[in-house]
N, C-alpha and C positions, 0 to 999 in steps of 0.2 A: 513373455520376457519382459523384465522390467525396463521401464523407459528411462533413458538417461536423465540425470538430475538437470535442474535449471539452474540451479544457485549451489556452490559449493563454498563451505566457511570451513576454514582450516586454522585451528588454534588461535582463534580470535581472542585478544585481551583488550580490555579497556577499564578504566576506573575514573572516578572523579577524585579531586584532590584528597588524599587520607581515606580513599574508599574504594578498594577493588571490586569492580562489578563482574566482569567477566574474565576468567583466566583459562587461557587456551581452550576455548570452546569450540568444538568441530560439530558441524552437521550438514546435511544436504537437504535441499526442497525440491522435491519431484514436481513434474507437472499435475495440475489440480489445485485444489483448495487446502491449504495448510492452516494450522491455527497455532499462535504462541499465547499461552495463557498463564495466568500467576495473579496474585493479588496487587493492590496497589503499591508503587515504589519497587517492584521487583525488576524492572527493567525491561519491561514491553516496549515502550515507546523508543527508550535509548537503543535498543537491539534493532528496531526498524531504521532508525536514523543512521546506524553503522551499515546495515544491509543497503541502504539507498546511498550511501557514499556522502550524507551530509554530516556525519561525524566521522572524524579521522581515527581509526583503530590504533592502538598503541603497539599492537603486535599481530601477526597473523594475515592470511590473505582472504581474498573474497572474489570470486568469478561467476559470472553469468555466461553460460553457453560457452566457457572457455576463455572468455574476455576477462582479464585481471583487472581490478579497480585501480591497484597501485601502479600498473604498467601502461594502462590505456583508460585514463579516468573518463574523458568524454564519451568515449564508444560504450564504456559500461553504463554511464548515466543515461545515454539514450535506449538502454534497454530496461530501466527502471523506472517504474512511476511510483511516486512518493510526494505527498504534501502533509505537512503538520496541520491538522483540522483547527488548531487554534491560531494559525498564522494569521497576521492582518498585513502581510506584505503586498496583497492585491486589493486591498480595500478600496483605493481609490477608482479602480476601472470597474466596468460593468461586468455581470456575469457573462454576457455574450462575449466581451472582449477578452476575458480570461480564456474562455474555451475556445475562442478563435485563435489565440495565440499557441496553442498546444501543437498545432501543426508545425510550427518552426523547431519544435524541441524532439518530437517523436516521429521519427520517419514512417512508423506503421499506423500513425494516427488515422481514424475513420470517420468521415464527416457524416457517412450514412449511419453508421453506428450511433453517433452523437445525436442526431435527428431522432432516432427511436428512444434513446435514452432520456432525452429531455421531455418527450411524451409520456414515457413510463414513469417518470418521477414528478409529473406534473409541473414542470419547472417554467414552461414557456412565458407565463404572465409576469415572471421576475427577471427575465434576460436582461432587459435594459436598465435595471436598476443597479447603481453602484453596490458592490458586494458589503459595503460597511452598513448598509440600509436592510440587508437581508437578516431574518430571523437565524438562530442557530441552526434549525432544521433545513432552512432552504439554502444556507451556505453548504451544510454537508451534502446536499443533493447536488450542488455544484461540483464538489470534490469528487463525488461518485460518479458522475457523468464523465469527468475528466479521466478518472481512473480506468473505466471500463472502454471508453473511447481510444485511449492513447495507444492501445496494441502493443504495449510493451511485453517482453518475455516474462518480466518480474513484476508484479503489482502489489505495492504494500499498502494495507488499509489499517488505521488505528480506530479501534471501536467503531466498527462499520454501521451500527444500529442505533447509535446514539443520537437523540433528538429528533429521530424519524418519525412520522405519523404512521399508523396502522397499514394503509395502503402501499406507502414507500417501502415499509419493512416487507411486506408480501413481495414486491416485485424485486427488491434486492435478494431475498431468497431464491426467487427464480433465477436471476442472473448467476448466483453463485451456484446453484445445482448445475446449470449449463456450463460453467467454468469448470467444475470439477470433472467434466469428461474431456478436458481438452488435451490434445497429446503431446503438446510441446510448450505451453505457456503455464506459469504458477502464479497463484494469488495467495498471499500471506496475510492473515487477519491476526490483530492483536486485540484479545478481548478476554473476559472473564469466564465466559461460557462457549461452548461449541454452537454454530448455528444451527437451529432445528433443520433436521430433513437434509442437511448438506453432507455428502460423504467426504471424508477429510483424508487427505493423501498422508499428512504427517501432523502429529500434535507434540510441541515443544512445550514442556512446563518449566517456568523459572521458578526459583526458589524465594525465599523471603527475604534476599538481600536489599536493601533500599538502593534507590538510585534512578529509576525511570519513569 
């Protein structure tokens, strides 16, 4: 029997001034690992931002396990992890300070999982450094530790393998292989290619329309 979807997107519409990007787009995301793929400018990152509630849709509804974003904004956001990998919003605080703050935002945050993730991504030597001092790869590792420790029903990750070293790529693939079997949580990756060896629950291919 099919597992109930984690995310339902119904007739989603969004565009930038003078440019329609999504027009009544409907899909669902089941448990496991799903992929949003497409070329540069097709809207992958924009769609993640809409699914996260960071961007406001111009039409349609989004719901996670029956909680609608437009009706219960805070409850929806607590069930979704997303961070723009290019953000500088947390640069002034240390990696440890950012990771410690997650427990205030995500009720199912797991400190035990975080400890294992920090070790797996060899991030411990960088925990006390402010985020602005970290390399692009090390900042990515911080975001990935957060993503997998948050314990949210829906986890959104933009270009998960960008700037990672080979051991970290292998560790991330192992995490995603485990995630693929989860009965009630979903991970959505936005990338150009499917992750090697990871069974995908759903693949959504976006067109060539500019915008994301």
